[in-house]
N, C-alpha and C positions, 0 to 999 in steps of 0.2 A: 856490264855488257857481256853477253855470252861469247862474243868473238874477239875479245881483247887479246888473246894469244895468237891470233891469225895474223901473219905478216903480209900476206898477199893473196888476192883472188884474181885469177886470170880467165878471160874468155878466149877460146881458140876456135878456129874455123876448120881445122883438119878433122878427119874421121876419128883419130885417136890423139891423145896428148903426148905421144912418144917423143917427137922432136922437141917439144916444149920442156918436157921432163929432162931430156939430155942437156938442154941449154941452161936451165936454172938449177938443176941438181938439188931438189928439195931435201930437207932433213927428214921430213915425214910425208908419206904418201898415204892417203886414207881413201878407202872405198867401202861401199855398202856390203852387208853380210851375204849377199847372193854371189859373191866372188870368192875365189881361192887365191892366195897370194901368188901362186905360180901362173895364174891366168890374168893378173893385173898388168896392163901395159905399162912399161917403165919400171916395174918392181925390181928387175935385175939391175938396172942402172942405179936406182936409189940404194939398194943393199950394197952393191959393189963400191959405192962411194961413202959407205959408213952410215947411211940413213936407215930409217925404219919404215916398214910398210905395215899398216894397221888395217884390219878388216873389222868394221863395226858390226854389232849384233843386228841381224835382220828383223824388222818389225813388219809383219804382214799388213798390207794396205797403206803403207807409207813409202812414198818414193819421190825423189826430187823431180823426176819427169812429170809425175802427176801434179805436183805443186806448180811447176812451171806452166803446164797446160791450163790450170785453173787461173793463174795470174794473167795469162795471155787473154783469157776470155773476159777479164775485168777491164782491160784497157781498150 
């Protein structure tokens, strides 16, 4: 399975995951390639606590928001 190394996936209601990141202090924070590490909400917290922030390579035409919208139209 592709996500066997993922410990937890959380849904949050706030505009940003800042408070959640400060609470759970993840070891790794990952965002898509259209971000810079310094612009990622919570990156300072993760790095300060010894974690890593990773920016994935951006692939034009692929976005989680797009997939979520498509899934919503199917239900």
